N, C-alpha and C positions, 0 to 999 in steps of 0.2 A: 457741733458734732452730733451725728446720728448713730445710734447703735443698730447695726444691721443683723447681728447674730447675738441674741441675748444670752444664750447658754455659754458661748465662749467668753462673753463679757463677764459673766458671773464667775466662771472658772478663773479667768485672769485676775479679777479683783480678789478672789480668795487666795490665789497664789501670791499676789502682792502683799496681802495681809499676813500670810504665813512668813514671807521673807522679812517683813518689818518686825514680826514677833521674834524671828530668829536673831535679828540684829539686837533687839531689846534684851533677849536672854544673854547674848554675848556681852553686852554692856554690863548687865547685872552680875553674871557669873564669871565672866572672863572669856575671851575669844579663844577658840581652838581652831585648828586647820579644818576640821570637819564641819564645824558650825559656820565658818566663813564660806566654805564651798557650798554648803546647803543654802545659805542666805543668798549667795550670788546666783545659784541655779534657780531658786524660787523666784527671785526678782526678775531674772532674764526671761523665764518662761511666762511669768505674769504679764510682763510688758509685751511680749510677743503675742500672747492671746488677746490682750486688750487692743493692740494695733490691728490684728486680724479681724476682730469683731467690729471695728470701726471702718474697715475697708469694705466697700460694696462688692468688689470683685472677689476678694478672699472669702467673704461671707457666702457668696453664691457658690464658690467651689466647695466650701465646707459642707453646705447643705446638700449639694449633689453627691459628695462623697459619703455623707451619712445615710442618704436614701438609696444608695446603690445596693441592689440585691446581693451581689457577690460579696460585698463587704459585710453585709448583715449575716450572710451564711457563714463566712469565715469567723466572725465574732461568736456566733452561736455554737459552732463546732468547737472552737477553742475553749469557751466557757464550759461546755458539757464535758469535754475531755479533762479539763483541769478539776472539775468537780468530782468526776469519777475517780481520778487518781487520788485526790485528797480524801475521799470517803474510804477508799481501800486502805490507805496508809493509816488513817486515824483509827479504823476498826482494828487493824492489826496491833497498833500500839496500845489501844485500850484492852484488847484481849490479853496481851502480854502483861499489862499492869494488873488486870484482874487475877490472872493465874499466879503472878508473883505475890499478890496480896493474899490469895487463898493459901498458897503453900508456905509462905514465909511469915504470915501474920503481921506484915508491915504495911500499915495504911499509907505511910509516906510514899511508898513505892508506887501506889496507885496514882497519887497526886503528881508525882514526878513524871510518870508515863503520860498522864493526861496533859500536863503542860508541854511536854516534849512533842506529843502528838499534835497538839494545837499549833505550836510554832512550826513544826515540820510540814504539817498539812497546808498551812497558809503560804509558807515559802515555796513549797513545791507546786501549789496551784498557780501562783504567780509566774514561776519559772516555766511551767508547762504551757500557760497561756501565751507567754511571749514567744516561746519556741514554736508552738503550733501556728500562731499567726504568721510568724516569719516563714515557716515552711509552706503554708498555703499561699501566701502572697508571692513567694518565689516560684511556686508551681504554676500560678496563674500567669506570671510574666513570661514563661517559656512557651 
């Protein structure tokens, strides 16, 4: 077997490894429905990526898709919009934490706002990326 797309092969191998680790954690700590679903999803995606990397036609399609200028533009716009949104939200949360810390003299409030801002910023940046990519791809199809 020849590997035609090494990046997809490495991603597939990593997903398979994570799936096996999820199964090992399930054996060690006990299986839950979420862990089983995660392991099945990781294993399925890993196998799919490995099969695509070993297929010459699929690897060719993936390379064309990666090098398409429209796809690169959509990806860049999505990442920049997600980054701007996360920056604004994080700055507002940190400002609220600093003001609360200044007026209430509670340092724990600052750390609470910092953790909240970090989690919210990451979640919103991922959600914004997914929504923006979906919007642009739907706009290109029309």
